[in-house]
C-alpha positions in Angstrom: 2.6 9.3 14.4 3.5 6.6 11.9 1.5 8.6 9.4 3.6 11.8 10.2 6.9 9.9 10.0 5.8 8.4 6.3 4.9 12.0 5.2 8.4 13.4 6.6 10.1 10.4 4.7 8.3 11.2 1.5 9.2 14.8 1.5 12.7 13.8 2.4 12.8 11.6 -0.5 11.4 14.3 -2.9 13.9 16.7 -1.7 16.7 14.1 -2.3 15.4 13.6 -5.7 15.0 17.3 -6.6 18.5 17.8 -5.2 20.0 15.1 -7.5 18.3 16.6 -10.5 19.8 20.3 -9.8 23.0 18.4 -9.2 22.7 16.6 -12.6 22.0 19.9 -14.4 24.9 21.5 -12.6 27.3 18.8 -13.5 26.2 18.6 -17.4 27.1 21.9 -18.9 25.3 23.4 -21.7 27.2 23.2 -25.0 24.7 25.1 -27.2 22.7 28.2 -25.9 20.3 30.2 -28.0 18.9 33.4 -26.0 16.3 35.6 -27.7 17.9 34.9 -31.3 16.5 36.6 -34.4 17.7 36.1 -37.9 15.9 38.0 -40.8 16.8 37.4 -44.5 16.4 40.1 -46.9 15.3 39.2 -50.5 16.5 41.5 -53.5 15.8 41.5 -57.3 19.5 41.4 -58.3 23.0 40.7 -57.1 23.6 44.4 -57.6 20.8 45.1 -54.9 22.1 42.3 -52.7 25.8 43.9 -52.6 24.4 47.3 -51.8 22.0 45.6 -49.1 25.1 44.6 -47.3 26.0 48.2 -46.5 22.4 49.0 -45.6 22.3 51.5 -48.3 18.6 52.3 -49.3 17.9 50.8 -52.7 14.7 49.8 -54.9 15.9 46.1 -55.4 14.6 45.1 -51.9 11.6 42.7 -52.4 11.0 41.9 -48.9 12.2 40.2 -45.7 11.8 36.7 -44.1 12.4 36.4 -40.4 13.8 32.7 -40.2 14.3 32.8 -36.4 12.1 34.8 -34.2 13.2 35.3 -30.5 14.3 31.6 -30.6 15.6 30.5 -27.2 16.7 27.1 -26.3 19.7 25.2 -24.3 21.2 21.9 -25.2 23.5 20.1 -22.6 26.5 17.9 -23.3 25.5 14.5 -24.5 21.8 15.1 -25.5 20.2 14.1 -28.9 17.8 16.7 -29.8 15.6 16.8 -32.8 14.5 20.1 -34.5 11.0 19.4 -35.9 9.0 22.0 -38.3 7.5 22.5 -41.6 9.5 23.7 -44.4 10.3 27.4 -43.8 10.0 27.0 -39.8 13.6 28.1 -39.3 15.3 24.8 -38.7 18.1 24.9 -41.2 18.8 28.6 -40.3 19.3 27.7 -36.6 21.8 24.9 -37.6 23.6 27.3 -39.8 23.9 29.7 -36.7 25.4 26.9 -34.8 27.8 25.7 -37.5 28.9 29.5 -38.0 27.6 29.8 -41.6 25.3 32.6 -40.6 25.0 35.0 -37.6 22.0 36.4 -35.8 21.1 39.8 -35.9 19.9 40.1 -32.3 20.3 37.9 -29.3 23.2 35.6 -28.3 24.6 32.3 -29.3 27.0 30.2 -27.4 28.6 26.9 -28.9 31.2 25.2 -27.0 32.9 22.3 -28.6 34.2 21.1 -32.0 31.2 21.2 -34.4 30.8 18.5 -37.6 28.0 19.5 -39.8 26.3 17.1 -42.2 24.7 19.9 -43.9 25.4 20.5 -47.7 27.8 17.3 -47.9 29.2 18.4 -51.4 29.7 22.1 -50.6 33.5 22.9 -50.5 35.1 20.5 -52.6 37.5 21.4 -55.5 36.4 19.6 -58.7 39.8 20.0 -60.0 41.4 18.0 -57.0 41.2 14.2 -56.4 38.9 13.0 -53.6 42.1 12.2 -51.6 43.2 15.7 -52.0 40.2 17.3 -51.0 40.3 15.4 -47.7 43.5 17.0 -47.0 42.3 20.3 -48.2 38.9 20.2 -46.2 41.0 19.0 -42.9 43.6 22.1 -43.2 40.6 24.4 -43.8 38.9 23.4 -40.4 42.3 23.5 -38.7 43.5 20.0 -38.5 47.2 19.1 -38.5 48.9 17.3 -41.3 49.4 14.5 -38.8 45.5 14.4 -37.6 44.5 14.5 -41.3 47.0 11.6 -42.0 45.6 9.6 -39.2 41.9 9.8 -40.3 42.5 9.6 -44.3 42.5 5.8 -44.5 39.0 5.8 -42.4 37.5 8.1 -44.6 38.6 6.4 -47.8 37.3 3.1 -46.4 33.9 4.5 -45.2 33.2 6.3 -48.6 33.5 3.1 -50.5 34.6 5.0 -53.9 37.3 2.4 -55.0 39.6 3.9 -57.3 37.6 6.9 -57.9 39.2 8.4 -54.7 42.1 9.2 -56.7 40.2 10.8 -59.7 39.3 14.6 -59.9 36.2 15.1 -58.2 34.6 16.8 -61.4 34.1 13.1 -62.7 32.0 12.1 -59.4 28.5 11.8 -59.1 26.3 14.0 -56.8 25.8 10.8 -54.8 29.7 10.0 -54.6 30.6 13.6 -53.6 28.0 13.1 -50.6 29.5 9.9 -49.6 33.0 11.7 -49.2 31.3 14.5 -47.5 29.6 12.2 -45.0 32.7 10.0 -44.4 34.8 13.3 -43.6 32.2 14.7 -41.4 31.9 11.5 -39.2 35.5 10.9 -39.0 36.6 13.9 -37.3 35.4 12.9 -33.7 33.2 15.9 -33.0 32.0 17.0 -29.8 28.8 18.6 -31.3 27.3 16.7 -34.5 24.8 18.7 -36.7 22.8 16.9 -39.2 20.3 18.4 -41.6 18.6 15.6 -43.5 21.9 14.3 -44.6 21.2 10.6 -44.2 19.6 9.9 -47.5 23.0 9.3 -49.0 23.5 6.5 -51.6 21.6 3.1 -51.6 19.9 1.6 -48.7 22.6 -0.5 -47.6 24.9 2.8 -47.4 22.2 4.7 -45.6 22.1 2.0 -43.0 25.7 2.3 -42.6 25.5 5.9 -42.1 22.8 5.5 -39.3 25.0 2.9 -37.8 27.7 5.2 -37.5 25.8 8.0 -36.2 24.7 5.5 -33.5 28.3 4.6 -32.8 28.9 8.5 -32.4 26.1 9.0 -30.1 27.3 6.0 -27.8 30.0 8.4 -26.4 28.1 10.4 -23.9 30.2 13.6 -24.3 29.0 14.1 -28.1 25.9 16.3 -28.6 23.7 15.6 -31.6 21.3 18.2 -33.3 19.2 16.5 -35.9 16.8 18.2 -38.4 14.4 15.7 -39.9 10.8 15.5 -41.4 10.8 11.7 -40.6 9.5 10.8 -37.4 10.9 7.3 -37.3 14.3 8.7 -37.5 13.7 11.3 -35.0 12.5 8.5 -32.3 15.6 6.3 -33.3 18.2 9.0 -32.9 16.7 11.6 -30.4 15.5 11.7 -26.9 14.1 15.2 -26.9 12.4 17.4 -29.5 12.0 21.3 -30.1 9.3 22.2 -32.6 9.7 25.3 -34.6 6.9 27.3 -36.1 7.4 30.6 -38.1 11.0 30.9 -36.4 9.8 30.5 -32.9 10.1 27.7 -30.2 6.5 26.4 -29.7 7.3 23.3 -27.9 10.4 21.6 -26.1 10.2 18.3 -24.5 10.6 14.5 -24.7 10.6 13.3 -28.4 7.4 11.3 -28.3 5.3 14.4 -27.1 7.4 16.5 -29.6 6.6 14.4 -32.5 2.7 14.3 -31.4 2.7 18.1 -30.9 4.3 18.5 -34.6 1.9 16.1 -35.9 -1.0 18.1 -34.6 0.5 21.3 -35.8 0.9 19.8 -39.2 -2.9 18.6 -39.2 -4.2 22.0 -38.1 -2.3 23.8 -41.1 
């Protein structure tokens, strides 16, 4: 009889645990959903061929196609920190560009819920004729921020970028590192709900890189912020992420805890 009671108690405890897990999944909604997503790039010999390719006209300039994402599916919940791992050409950056709306899938569905801040091409979109301060305002307006919101975050961006008097100089006078600093400072200042990072932490000198990583940790301390991070550095993946998704030839080949994901990725690299 005591044995039966113990078994019954064990089953009851297990049921409560399973129920708690289901409740947790129900409470924490997904913010990024990829459902059988495929993205193919077409390569052309010339700009003329690329232009006619937009209209799917048959032309001889087509060199070939590259399937960057192949039937890719995954779900990321609010507050998760997830690393996308894979060799060059595995489809990681394409997945991030789909999340940020830079490009779109040719099949499958994608859902992204929340304000996205992307640390992708940090220097893209700046106008070289405008000063750094003017570019802050221009970029803010471009993503739909109000004048009051831009004014409220401007001082923090200027302080974080550490550009000194250059903030009021035309950006054509900036080095690539200075542009990247300003781009990073802007991206982390807009209080994102989803932060997308593509190898963007190699900004400036060592002390500034540490400052960038500390700021990422600060953002991640808010449990409502979701982080999607692409890196080839296992140390950073372990430090910033709790879950890893391994891509190979555009497909999801592993999805699990970060330590297991890194081990799987390392084995995959060894085999190749």
